[in-house]
N, C-alpha and C positions, 0 to 999 in steps of 0.2 A: 369517536366523540363529537357531538353538534353543538354548534353554541345558542345557548340558551337567551341568555344576558349579554349585553356589549355596550361598550361608550368607547372614546376615542383614546382613556385610558388602559383598556383591558375589557376583559370579558369573561362571562361564565360559560364553563362549559359541562354536559351533562351526557353521562352514557351507560353502559352496563357496570361500569368500577366503579361510579358514581359520582360526585360533582369536583369538579376542578376550577379556581379563580387563578386567570391569570393576568395580573396587572405591569405594569409598564411598557407593553406594547399592544399594536393596534391589532383587534382580531385579525384582519382582514392578510395581514403579514405572515400569520401563521397558518393560510388555508392548505390543507394536504400534507401540512407537514407530521413528521411522526415525532413525539417527544416521550421522557421519561420522568414520569411521574414518582417522586421520592419525598412523601408524606412527613416521615419524621423528621425529614431536614429542611423542609418548607421549599422543597427545591425542583424545579422542572428544566430539564436538560434536552435540551434540539439534538436529536440525533440526529435526523434524516431531511434536508429542506428541499423541497421539492423543486423552487427555483436554480437549484446550486449544482453542478458537475462535478464538486470535489467533495461529496461527501465521506467520509471515512468516519470509520467505528474506531475506538481504543479498545481493544480486547483485554489488555495487561500493560502494567506499568513494569513489570519483571524483564529484565534481559537479563542473557551471558554473556555480553560482551559490554565494553565501556569504551565506546568510541571516543576518539579525543575532540571530534569536530561536533559532538552531539548536544543540542541543547538542551534535551531531558533525558537530564541523568536518572538510571533506571532505580526503581525502589525493591525494596526487601518483601514487601507484601502485595497480595494479590487479591482483589475483590473480583468473585464470580458472576459475573452477569451475563455469561452465554446465553440459556434460557430468555432473559428480558432482549437482549440484542438478536436472537433470531426472531422472537416475537416482533419486532422492528423491522427487521429485513422481510418478514412476510406480511407487514403493512405498507412495503416501500412504494412509491410510486410508480406507474408503468416505464420500462425501459432503464432501469436506474444501472449506474455502475457504483456498487458500494466499496469502497477501498476498505481494507481490515489493515491494522498499523499497531504497533506497543511502543516500548518495550518489542519481547518477540515472539510474536503471536503463536509462533510454533513450537512455545516451552508447554503450550496445552494442544498439542495438534488433533487427538483422538476429538476433544471438544469442539473445536474449530472446525475441520474436517466435517462432522458431524452436523455443524449448525449449516455451512454451505450444502451439504449433499440432501440435508432436507429441505431446504430453502428453495433449489434449482429443481429438485422431485415435485414440489407442489407447484410453484409458478416457472413459466416457460420464459419471462422476459429479463428479469434483472440478471446481472454479473458478478464476477466479483476482483478486486486485483489485490493481491497479499504482497505487503511490504515484509519480507523476513530475511537473516542472514544467510539462508541456505542451507545450515548447517543440521537439520533436525530431519532431513528427507533421506531416508534409506532405501536398498533395496527392495527391503518388502512391502515399501508405497508404490512400487510402478505401476502394477497391476490395479490398484484401487484408484490412483490418479489419473490413469488412462481409461476410465469408463466415461461414456458419452457426455454426461452433468459437466467435466470439468473442462470440456470445450469453451465454457463461459467463465472461466476461472484465469486472471493472469497472475505472474509471480514478478514482482519486483526484488531485484537480489544485488546488493551491492561489490563491488570487485575496485579496492582501490591502488592496486599494485600486483605486476605481475610477480614480485619479490616476496618470497612466502614471509621473511622475518619483516619487511617494512609492512606487509598487510597486515601481521599479526598485531604489530607496536601500535598500528593507526586505528586497530579493532578491541586494544587491552586482551586479546586472548593468544594464548601460545597454541598453535594449531587449528587455528582459525581458516586459514588457506586450503589446507589439505583435508578439512570436512567438507570447505564450501564449494571445493572442486569434485568429490562425491556425490555431494547434494545437486549440482547443476547436470552432472552425469547422470544420475538418477531421473530427474524430471524430463531430461531429453530422450530417456528411453519411455519414458510415459506420454512421449509426445505433447508436453504440455507448450504451453504460450510464456516466454521467459522474458524479460525487460531489464537490460543490464544496467546499472547504475553507478556513479562513481562522484565524488567531488574531487575536484584541483585544489590542491594546497601546495604549500613552498615546498612540503615533505615529499610530495610524488611529482610535480610538477614535471622533473626531468624526465621520468620515466614515461611518460604520457606517450610518448611515438612509441615505445614498446608494449604498453596496453593495447593502443590502438591496433598492432598487429596482432597480437595475440588475439585480441576479440574477432577481426577480420578472417585469422589463419584458423583457429583452434575450437573457437566458441560460435562459428558460424550457423548453429542452430538459434541461436539467440534471435528473437524477432527486432527487440531494437536497443539501442544506447541511451539512457538519459543521462546527461553532464551535468554536474550543478558547478557553477562559478557563482557571478553577480546574479545571470540567468539561470536560466533554464533549455536545453535543447533537447532535440530526440531526431537519432537516427532511424529511419521509421523503415518497417515492413523488410529486414532482411533473413528472407525466407529463404534459407537454404535446408535441406533437409538431412544433410548427414553429420552429425557432431565428430569432433576430432579426439576429444578427451580417451574417448573409447573406440577408436578407430576399428577394434576388430567388431565390434557391437553393432549387429545393423539396428536403423533407428526409424523409425516412421516420420511420414513428413509433417512439418507444421500443418496444425490443423484449423489456425485460427487466422483467419484474416485476424440568551438563558434569560430568562427573564424569573422572575420570583413567582410564586404560586402557594397554594394548598389546595387541598384534597380533604376527604371525608375518608377515604382509605388509608389502612396504614400499611401497606407491602405496595413495594414500588412496581408499576406496570407501565409497560409501552401503549401509547394511546398515537394514531394518526386524528389530528384536528380536522374538522370541516367548520365553515364558516355558514354554511347553508343550516337551517333550522331542519331536525329531523334526519340529517345524514351524519570529565578528567580532564586532563590538561587541554587549554586550546588550542589547537596548530593554530597557525598563521594562514588566510586565505592567499591562492595564489595573487602576488603581483608580479609577474614577469612571465612574459609570453614573447620573445622576442620571433623573428623572420626565419631563423634557422630554426628553430623547435617547431615553427608552423609547417615548414618545407615537410620537414621528417612526418609532422603527424598527417600532413596531405597525402604523402605518397602511401603511408601506413593504410591509409583507411580509404583511398580510392575506388575501391571495388564495394565501400558500403553506401547509398544513398543517405541525403544529408549532409556530407562531410563539410558542403561550405558553409550551412546554416551552423554545425558546431565550432567551426573557426572564426565566423564573425563575432560568434557570443565572447570566445575566449578575448577575443582581440579589443570587444568592448569592456571587458571584464579586466582588462591589463591597463586601459588607460588612467 
């Protein structure tokens, strides 16, 4: 859509889908942005911001876990917007990394994979990063996820403890650890790019050295570890080809490096805007990280790049 009329308080955009008036934000701040227009609610939702490096699409608010640290409790209902979100991805600015989140996005696995496949087959520049609990990736998905287009898809998966009962408790779901282990193995067999995530809390901080050792010895096919305390750090580029979850199986090497508005249209639609005319219980956070624990963690992760940065952030968070 292109800008037809504007002032300091908003603008009037026109295009093939009709006319949209956006108020409360200077049109210049919307250049190249992808928005979702909902005329029935007189609402415009900014989906992809051209200047942002942290664009994430919320594909569902349903989830099959109830994590103790989650700030967004799941809902029982789901509004299917996959067609609109696919359109938004096709309109995204060049070379954009598009995050996929929920809820649990893989509850709608077929819809989500189809969205990414269509986008990546049409455009050669965007990439995706999917936040998922990893429990819905089966052996039947290995061949599909090994296709060339999935080289531009990364998977962010949380692992909170190597103790099965503790991990299951923290995510509020029996059997979650076992399902996650299978999902990680299937992703590894597909040659996927995997980013492990964890949250350090009083519940699991004592097991951090064991978790670090588990990652560095048995999950070495994962590319990175993101550790959330008060800050975020990343252990980058841990690129080792052979996973040890299934040591008898050969695995290929890692391949990768709101404003308000109105509209004349009655159906929701995604647009890219141009200012150019014509164009459950809350677990306590970690409050202890002593030098002995730090030494144990250092010994466990000494083979992983970025260990010093992770330890620095943990020290800062415990002050």
